[in-house]
Backbone as CSV, one residue per row, in Angstrom:
resi,resn,N_x,N_y,N_z,CA_x,CA_y,CA_z,C_x,C_y,C_z
1,MET,96.239,96.563,106.823,97.682,96.703,107.002,98.380,96.796,105.639
2,THR,99.389,97.650,105.559,100.171,97.766,104.332,101.127,96.579,104.219
3,GLN,101.774,96.448,103.071,102.679,95.330,102.834,104.013,95.579,103.508
4,ALA,104.327,94.785,104.512,105.561,94.965,105.270,106.771,94.803,104.358
5,GLY,107.738,95.703,104.498,108.967,95.636,103.731,108.903,96.245,102.354
6,TYR,107.726,96.761,101.974,107.571,97.344,100.636,107.767,98.848,100.717
7,ARG,108.729,99.363,99.949,109.039,100.795,99.935,108.906,101.318,98.506
8,HIS,108.242,102.453,98.368,108.064,103.074,97.052,108.747,104.421,97.037
9,ARG,109.591,104.666,96.022,110.324,105.909,95.881,109.807,106.667,94.661
10,ILE,109.417,107.903,94.857,108.943,108.766,93.768,110.000,109.836,93.542
11,ILE,110.676,109.771,92.406,111.730,110.729,92.078,111.168,111.780,91.135
12,VAL,111.304,113.055,91.498,110.887,114.171,90.643,112.154,114.931,90.284
13,GLN,112.610,114.752,89.054,113.928,115.220,88.627,113.832,116.395,87.664
14,ASP,114.517,117.471,87.994,114.647,118.644,87.129,115.503,118.288,85.916
15,ARG,115.011,118.612,84.718,115.839,118.472,83.516,115.829,119.777,82.713
16,SER,115.634,120.893,83.402,115.641,122.192,82.728,117.042,122.512,82.209
17,GLY,117.119,123.527,81.352,118.374,123.846,80.692,119.518,124.144,81.629
18,SER,119.219,124.715,82.803,120.288,125.076,83.735,120.955,123.863,84.366
19,MET,120.386,122.669,84.172,121.014,121.449,84.685,122.219,121.030,83.845
20,GLU,122.381,121.620,82.667,123.446,121.194,81.754,124.820,121.263,82.402
21,SER,125.064,122.335,83.169,126.403,122.520,83.744,126.716,121.557,84.878
22,ILE,125.714,120.901,85.432,125.940,119.927,86.507,125.375,118.557,86.124
23,LEU,125.215,118.350,84.827,124.585,117.114,84.348,125.372,115.874,84.738
24,ALA,126.683,115.923,84.578,127.494,114.734,84.871,127.312,114.275,86.316
25,GLY,127.335,115.233,87.252,127.175,114.879,88.657,125.770,114.430,88.991
26,ALA,124.758,115.118,88.427,123.369,114.741,88.685,123.086,113.344,88.146
27,GLN,123.588,113.059,86.931,123.328,111.745,86.332,124.032,110.623,87.082
28,SER,125.310,110.816,87.371,126.055,109.761,88.072,125.536,109.571,89.491
29,GLY,125.139,110.678,90.136,124.586,110.561,91.485,123.284,109.801,91.502
30,LEU,122.398,110.106,90.553,121.120,109.405,90.467,121.331,107.940,90.107
31,ASP,122.248,107.663,89.183,122.543,106.277,88.811,122.988,105.478,90.023
32,GLU,123.872,106.074,90.829,124.369,105.379,92.010,123.257,105.189,93.039
33,PHE,122.399,106.181,93.167,121.256,106.054,94.081,120.381,104.872,93.672
34,LEU,120.065,104.774,92.390,119.220,103.679,91.901,119.910,102.332,92.066
35,ARG,121.214,102.310,91.911,121.954,101.069,92.127,121.821,100.636,93.588
36,GLY,121.894,101.603,94.496,121.731,101.289,95.906,120.343,100.784,96.234
37,GLU,119.331,101.380,95.611,117.961,100.909,95.831,117.776,99.509,95.256
38,ASP,118.453,99.223,94.149,118.395,97.887,93.566,119.012,96.869,94.519
39,ASP,120.134,97.233,95.126,120.779,96.342,96.095,119.887,96.121,97.309
40,ALA,119.158,97.173,97.711,118.270,97.071,98.872,117.054,96.208,98.596
41,HIS,116.816,95.931,97.311,115.651,95.126,96.932,115.685,93.755,97.594
42,GLY,116.895,93.265,97.902,117.012,91.961,98.531,116.458,91.907,99.938
43,THR,116.294,93.063,100.578,115.766,93.101,101.942,114.279,93.425,101.975
44,GLY,113.648,93.535,100.838,112.220,93.857,100.764,111.901,94.449,99.411
45,LYS,110.636,94.532,99.102,110.220,95.049,97.801,110.470,96.555,97.705
46,VAL,111.058,96.987,96.596,111.267,98.406,96.317,110.765,98.683,94.905
47,THR,109.941,99.719,94.751,109.555,100.178,93.423,109.892,101.656,93.296
48,VAL,110.070,102.081,92.042,110.477,103.456,91.759,109.612,104.027,90.648
49,SER,109.155,105.258,90.840,108.564,106.048,89.761,109.466,107.232,89.505
50,ILE,109.685,107.561,88.239,110.497,108.731,87.892,109.658,109.701,87.076
51,TRP,109.555,110.914,87.593,108.933,112.032,86.888,110.038,113.027,86.587
52,ASP,110.073,113.559,85.368,111.032,114.625,85.114,110.322,115.815,84.482
53,PHE,110.986,116.948,84.532,110.312,118.170,84.107,111.288,119.209,83.601
54,ASP,110.841,119.932,82.606,111.373,121.234,82.211,110.125,122.075,82.017
55,THR,109.929,122.634,80.844,108.653,123.283,80.581,107.543,122.245,80.562
56,GLU,107.875,121.033,80.093,106.937,119.920,80.045,107.195,118.963,81.205
57,ILE,106.206,118.129,81.487,106.288,117.175,82.597,106.030,115.773,82.045
58,ARG,106.876,114.824,82.458,106.703,113.453,81.996,106.768,112.476,83.170
59,CYS,105.980,111.411,83.087,106.182,110.254,83.950,106.929,109.240,83.095
60,VAL,108.205,109.059,83.394,109.069,108.225,82.560,109.003,106.759,82.975
61,HIS,108.905,106.510,84.263,108.796,105.149,84.806,107.763,105.168,85.924
62,SER,107.003,104.097,86.032,105.928,104.047,87.022,105.927,102.701,87.745
63,PHE,106.189,102.731,89.038,106.141,101.536,89.897,106.961,100.392,89.304
64,GLU,108.190,100.690,88.918,109.080,99.682,88.362,110.173,99.345,89.368
65,LEU,110.791,98.194,89.182,111.901,97.812,90.045,113.093,98.720,89.765
66,PRO,113.933,98.973,90.768,115.064,99.888,90.555,115.948,99.498,89.376
67,GLY,116.191,98.209,89.196,117.032,97.774,88.097,116.440,98.065,86.737
68,GLU,115.119,98.224,86.686,114.438,98.472,85.417,114.468,99.950,85.016
69,VAL,114.851,100.824,85.928,114.853,102.260,85.613,116.258,102.836,85.540
70,ARG,117.271,102.000,85.679,118.641,102.500,85.763,119.178,103.030,84.447
71,GLY,118.466,102.842,83.350,118.899,103.422,82.099,118.370,104.820,81.858
72,TYR,117.639,105.359,82.815,117.049,106.698,82.657,118.137,107.746,82.468
73,GLN,117.927,108.664,81.512,118.886,109.725,81.230,118.250,111.105,81.414
74,ILE,118.952,111.973,82.114,118.529,113.375,82.253,118.983,114.116,81.002
75,ARG,118.064,114.763,80.304,118.408,115.500,79.083,117.940,116.954,79.238
76,PRO,118.831,117.847,79.649,118.448,119.228,79.963,117.874,119.989,78.765
77,ARG,116.831,120.782,79.049,116.194,121.653,78.053,115.092,122.417,78.761
78,GLY,114.669,123.523,78.240,113.489,124.213,78.728,113.642,124.908,80.070
79,ALA,112.502,125.325,80.610,112.441,126.078,81.867,112.066,125.149,83.025
80,THR,111.732,125.726,84.176,111.590,124.953,85.415,110.144,124.936,85.903
81,ASN,109.386,123.923,85.516,107.992,123.786,85.947,107.926,122.888,87.180
82,LEU,108.513,123.377,88.260,108.658,122.588,89.483,107.317,122.276,90.125
83,TYR,106.475,123.279,90.329,105.200,123.052,91.010,104.311,122.097,90.232
84,GLY,104.280,122.273,88.905,103.466,121.387,88.089,103.917,119.945,88.205
85,ALA,105.230,119.720,88.199,105.759,118.363,88.270,105.436,117.706,89.605
86,VAL,105.670,118.433,90.692,105.387,117.856,92.011,103.889,117.617,92.165
87,GLY,103.069,118.579,91.747,101.629,118.426,91.866,101.100,117.259,91.067
88,MET,101.531,117.130,89.809,101.056,116.036,88.975,101.520,114.689,89.496
89,ALA,102.743,114.627,90.011,103.244,113.378,90.571,102.436,112.966,91.798
90,ILE,102.125,113.920,92.657,101.332,113.606,93.855,99.989,113.013,93.464
91,VAL,99.311,113.660,92.527,97.978,113.207,92.131,98.032,111.813,91.503
92,ALA,98.908,111.626,90.503,98.956,110.357,89.781,99.432,109.207,90.669
93,GLU,100.479,109.450,91.458,100.988,108.394,92.325,99.979,108.054,93.419
94,GLY,99.311,109.076,93.952,98.296,108.835,94.974,97.136,108.011,94.442
95,GLU,96.710,108.288,93.217,95.610,107.528,92.619,95.996,106.059,92.425
96,LYS,97.228,105.812,91.981,97.668,104.430,91.780,97.767,103.681,93.109
97,LEU,98.237,104.371,94.134,98.340,103.733,95.442,96.963,103.446,96.025
98,THR,96.036,104.367,95.838,94.673,104.179,96.333,94.004,102.993,95.655
99,ALA,94.325,102.762,94.388,93.709,101.669,93.636,94.209,100.291,94.080
100,LEU,95.332,100.242,94.786,95.857,98.967,95.250,95.094,98.484,96.480
101,PRO,94.885,97.183,96.629,94.351,96.670,97.900,95.291,97.085,99.031
102,GLU,94.739,97.337,100.193,95.564,97.866,101.279,96.760,96.977,101.583
103,ASP,96.589,95.657,101.515,97.694,94.771,101.868,98.764,94.695,100.783
104,ARG,98.560,95.417,99.672,99.582,95.479,98.615,100.189,96.876,98.493
105,ARG,99.772,97.766,99.364,100.335,99.115,99.344,101.650,99.149,100.116
106,PRO,102.584,100.016,99.721,103.866,100.104,100.432,103.700,100.660,101.837
107,GLU,104.555,100.197,102.724,104.521,100.744,104.082,105.275,102.063,104.160
108,ASP,106.027,102.381,103.112,106.718,103.670,103.077,106.662,104.243,101.675
109,VAL,106.308,105.527,101.582,106.354,106.268,100.319,107.222,107.497,100.557
110,THR,108.298,107.603,99.800,109.205,108.737,99.921,109.320,109.440,98.581
111,VAL,109.114,110.742,98.583,109.259,111.561,97.387,110.615,112.263,97.457
112,LEU,111.402,112.152,96.386,112.708,112.820,96.320,112.662,113.818,95.173
113,VAL,112.717,115.099,95.503,112.649,116.165,94.505,114.043,116.755,94.344
114,ALA,114.562,116.747,93.111,115.889,117.298,92.834,115.757,118.397,91.795
115,SER,116.095,119.631,92.188,115.982,120.767,91.276,117.086,121.767,91.564
116,ASP,117.572,122.431,90.510,118.647,123.398,90.724,118.151,124.836,90.686
117,GLY,116.838,125.053,90.689,116.349,126.432,90.638,114.918,126.567,91.115
118,GLU,114.441,127.795,91.123,113.075,128.079,91.532,112.104,127.824,90.382
119,HIS,110.851,127.562,90.747,109.801,127.441,89.736,109.730,128.739,88.928
120,ASN,109.657,128.612,87.580,109.653,129.847,86.790,108.830,129.759,85.503
121,THR,107.946,128.771,85.405,107.180,128.685,84.158,105.754,128.219,84.438
122,THR,105.145,127.520,83.473,103.722,127.175,83.484,103.198,126.818,84.869
123,ILE,101.981,127.290,85.183,101.402,127.044,86.509,100.182,126.142,86.381
124,GLU,100.381,124.833,86.511,99.239,123.938,86.698,98.785,124.008,88.154
125,TYR,99.775,124.181,89.032,99.538,124.296,90.466,100.389,125.437,91.009
126,THR,99.875,126.133,91.978,100.679,127.127,92.677,101.459,126.442,93.796
127,GLY,102.454,127.149,94.331,103.180,126.609,95.468,102.259,126.334,96.636
128,GLN,101.265,127.195,96.851,100.317,127.014,97.949,99.487,125.747,97.756
129,GLN,99.084,125.476,96.514,98.308,124.261,96.246,99.151,123.015,96.470
130,VAL,100.391,123.054,96.003,101.285,121.914,96.211,101.519,121.684,97.702
131,ALA,101.698,122.759,98.454,101.910,122.637,99.896,100.725,121.959,100.571
132,ALA,99.512,122.330,100.166,98.317,121.709,100.752,98.249,120.226,100.401
133,MET,98.601,119.891,99.170,98.587,118.492,98.741,99.620,117.667,99.504
134,LEU,100.825,118.211,99.629,101.866,117.492,100.353,101.522,117.356,101.835
135,LYS,100.914,118.384,102.398,100.519,118.335,103.808,99.580,117.153,104.046
136,ARG,98.613,116.986,103.158,97.651,115.888,103.305,98.362,114.532,103.191
137,GLN,99.224,114.389,102.196,99.899,113.108,102.005,100.822,112.789,103.182
138,GLN,101.484,113.814,103.719,102.398,113.589,104.829,101.646,113.285,106.123
139,GLU,100.549,113.987,106.357,99.834,113.819,107.619,98.900,112.619,107.621
140,GLU,98.226,112.362,106.495,97.236,111.280,106.458,97.826,109.948,106.020
141,PHE,98.862,109.984,105.208,99.376,108.737,104.638,100.860,108.509,104.926
142,SER,101.435,109.348,105.773,102.820,109.184,106.244,103.858,109.230,105.124
143,TRP,103.528,109.931,104.022,104.556,110.174,103.017,105.615,111.088,103.636
144,ARG,106.817,111.043,103.085,107.829,112.039,103.436,108.421,112.579,102.139
145,VAL,108.927,113.800,102.212,109.438,114.471,101.021,110.832,114.989,101.325
146,LEU,111.805,114.523,100.548,113.175,115.004,100.650,113.406,115.952,99.480
147,TYR,113.626,117.236,99.789,113.800,118.237,98.738,115.255,118.647,98.651
148,MET,115.878,118.349,97.513,117.267,118.722,97.257,117.263,119.915,96.318
149,GLY,117.210,121.112,96.903,117.232,122.339,96.122,118.657,122.799,95.920
150,CYS,118.803,123.938,95.255,120.150,124.398,94.918,120.222,125.915,95.052
151,GLY,121.188,126.400,95.814,121.372,127.833,95.939,120.639,128.418,97.138
152,ALA,120.762,129.712,97.271,120.227,130.417,98.439,118.719,130.292,98.568
153,GLU,118.031,130.037,97.440,116.568,129.997,97.475,116.019,128.620,97.848
154,ALA,116.880,127.627,98.098,116.413,126.254,98.301,115.415,126.143,99.450
155,PHE,115.737,126.740,100.595,114.845,126.601,101.749,113.557,127.387,101.551
156,ALA,113.645,128.541,100.902,112.440,129.317,100.633,111.521,128.574,99.670
157,GLU,112.099,127.958,98.642,111.294,127.198,97.693,110.683,125.981,98.368
158,GLY,111.461,125.300,99.194,110.929,124.169,99.932,109.776,124.560,100.831
159,GLU,109.914,125.705,101.497,108.844,126.185,102.376,107.586,126.499,101.583
160,ARG,107.739,127.100,100.393,106.574,127.399,99.558,105.837,126.129,99.155
161,MET,106.577,125.033,98.964,105.953,123.768,98.562,105.511,122.923,99.744
162,GLY,105.838,123.342,100.952,105.387,122.598,102.118,106.289,121.454,102.531
163,THR,107.549,121.453,102.084,108.461,120.408,102.533,109.008,120.773,103.905
164,HIS,109.311,119.773,104.707,109.812,120.014,106.045,111.248,120.526,106.010
165,HIS,111.550,121.480,106.861,112.887,122.069,106.920,113.941,121.003,107.172
166,GLY,113.595,120.013,107.996,114.553,118.970,108.355,114.877,118.020,107.229
167,LEU,114.092,118.070,106.142,114.344,117.221,104.984,114.568,118.053,103.720
168,THR,114.933,119.319,103.908,115.281,120.197,102.790,116.777,120.465,102.834
169,VAL,117.433,120.353,101.686,118.884,120.504,101.625,119.248,121.502,100.535
170,ASN,120.163,122.395,100.850,120.711,123.339,99.876,121.948,122.704,99.264
171,THR,121.790,122.049,98.118,122.896,121.327,97.513,123.822,122.275,96.757
172,ALA,125.067,121.867,96.584,126.046,122.673,95.857,125.807,122.560,94.357
173,HIS,125.870,123.706,93.666,125.676,123.710,92.217,126.996,123.349,91.538
174,SER,127.340,122.077,91.664,128.557,121.541,91.049,128.326,120.057,90.828
175,ASN,129.148,119.454,89.998,129.010,118.022,89.758,129.242,117.213,91.032
176,THR,130.275,117.593,91.770,130.549,116.899,93.022,129.402,117.083,94.012
177,GLY,128.868,118.305,94.056,127.757,118.581,94.969,126.542,117.730,94.672
178,GLN,126.217,117.550,93.397,125.056,116.739,93.030,125.280,115.268,93.345
179,GLN,126.478,114.782,93.117,126.788,113.398,93.482,126.618,113.179,94.980
180,LYS,127.115,114.137,95.758,127.046,113.986,97.215,125.609,114.098,97.724
181,ALA,124.785,114.901,97.057,123.384,115.017,97.465,122.663,113.684,97.311
182,TRP,122.892,113.006,96.191,122.264,111.700,95.998,122.855,110.655,96.944
183,LYS,124.160,110.767,97.234,124.764,109.853,98.221,124.131,110.062,99.584
184,MET,123.907,111.322,99.958,123.224,111.628,101.213,121.853,110.970,101.254
185,SER,121.098,111.076,100.152,119.753,110.502,100.103,119.788,108.992,100.288
186,SER,120.747,108.358,99.630,120.888,106.913,99.748,121.222,106.506,101.180
187,ASP,122.185,107.192,101.785,122.568,106.891,103.175,121.385,107.083,104.112
188,TYR,120.645,108.158,103.890,119.498,108.463,104.736,118.434,107.368,104.657
189,LEU,118.139,106.895,103.463,117.095,105.874,103.305,117.537,104.509,103.823
190,VAL,118.829,104.267,103.859,119.324,103.056,104.518,119.101,103.168,106.023
191,ARG,119.365,104.363,106.553,119.206,104.573,108.007,117.745,104.609,108.423
192,VAL,116.894,105.238,107.612,115.466,105.368,107.940,114.647,104.855,106.748
193,PRO,114.571,103.536,106.560,113.875,103.010,105.382,112.369,103.212,105.417
194,VAL,111.792,103.234,106.629,110.334,103.364,106.767,110.050,104.489,107.765
195,ALA,109.544,105.612,107.259,109.355,106.790,108.114,108.362,106.526,109.235
196,SER,107.233,105.880,108.930,106.196,105.670,109.946,106.704,104.806,111.092
197,ALA,107.555,103.828,110.787,108.107,102.969,111.834,109.016,103.766,112.754
198,ALA,109.816,104.656,112.170,110.711,105.488,112.979,109.907,106.407,113.887
199,VAL,108.853,107.020,113.345,108.012,107.921,114.136,107.333,107.156,115.264
200,ALA,106.861,105.935,114.979,106.188,105.127,116.002,107.120,104.783,117.153
201,MET,108.414,104.734,116.856,109.411,104.436,117.896,109.948,105.697,118.550
202,GLY,109.366,106.858,118.187,109.784,108.109,118.783,111.074,108.663,118.225
203,GLN,111.471,108.202,117.048,112.709,108.660,116.435,112.431,109.788,115.446
204,SER,113.388,110.658,115.270,113.270,111.727,114.288,113.522,111.175,112.885
205,ILE,112.775,111.692,111.908,113.033,111.306,110.518,113.778,112.415,109.776
206,ASP,114.253,113.413,110.494,115.044,114.476,109.876,116.436,113.966,109.532
207,LEU,117.083,114.670,108.636,118.473,114.380,108.324,119.352,114.658,109.541
208,THR,120.373,113.853,109.736,121.333,114.114,110.801,122.288,115.236,110.353
209,PRO,122.994,115.864,111.278,123.991,116.874,110.881,125.019,116.322,109.910
210,GLU,125.404,115.057,110.089,126.400,114.455,109.203,125.832,114.270,107.793
211,GLU,124.577,113.813,107.701,123.938,113.648,106.393,123.773,115.003,105.707
212,ARG,123.341,115.981,106.473,123.159,117.316,105.893,124.497,117.886,105.410
213,SER,125.546,117.692,106.174,126.860,118.188,105.782,127.297,117.560,104.461
214,LEU,127.046,116.266,104.307,127.383,115.594,103.057,126.551,116.151,101.910
215,GLY,125.235,116.296,102.134,124.338,116.752,101.079,124.577,118.174,100.634
216,GLU,125.157,119.000,101.508,125.362,120.405,101.178,126.807,120.714,100.811
217,SER,127.632,119.685,100.694,129.044,119.913,100.395,129.306,119.764,98.903
218,GLY,130.413,120.311,98.455,130.817,120.207,97.056,132.252,120.670,96.933
219,ASP,133.093,119.873,96.294,134.512,120.176,96.218,134.871,121.150,95.107
220,GLU,133.940,121.346,94.163,134.241,122.231,93.042,133.734,123.637,93.335
221,GLU,134.249,124.601,92.586,133.685,125.938,92.640,132.278,125.905,92.045
222,PRO,131.320,126.590,92.650,129.973,126.617,92.086,129.998,127.128,90.652
223,THR,129.218,126.481,89.808,129.150,126.903,88.419,128.064,127.935,88.237
224,ARG,128.235,128.758,87.229,127.220,129.782,86.929,125.961,129.107,86.392
225,GLN,124.808,129.492,86.934,123.552,128.907,86.499,122.990,129.714,85.335
226,PRO,122.832,129.091,84.158,122.186,129.792,83.039,120.699,129.901,83.268
227,GLU,120.041,130.652,82.402,118.594,130.780,82.510,117.928,129.434,82.327
228,GLY,116.814,129.197,83.104,116.083,127.944,82.950,115.804,127.297,84.280
């Protein structure tokens, strides 16, 4: 049996150059999300890993408490190595979870991918390879993946990576839009903290229409996306 009440969040954050125009919203939204996860720590154990990517991929924090990662800063630069980041995070996080005794493993693992563009650089993994990896983690280990893409290509990119349509969101390319996307994620995880428990009770783990409306809304005019 896994450890009851233990939830692990894996954040894969885009820091490519095109994030510069929506940096304020992405940073404040992520900060608020982490603050909410820190508050939720009182109801059970929560750990967070943060992976970020541009042309390069980094694991910035690994299995740390939410309060310990709240100083993380998004610093835009480079291109968008989305597949490599998701693939490397799956492998490394899966290995660490496998190494834990079963009774110390989280009962819920949720991956949150935030990117404002399509994959466009180095290929450690193809979209097809990432999709196969995510399929295994979702089907065999009850992981779930919330993909917050940006623009018309969001659902197509999510489909290439194997994320479920019901947990893929086309976020607004604006500061307000990015803040609301992270607010949506926080609200969703409060409502469905443990995916496997919801499924066992016959409940859907998809976003509700209200959550999706929040995640896809933005009060500002969309900003022009630079290369990256």
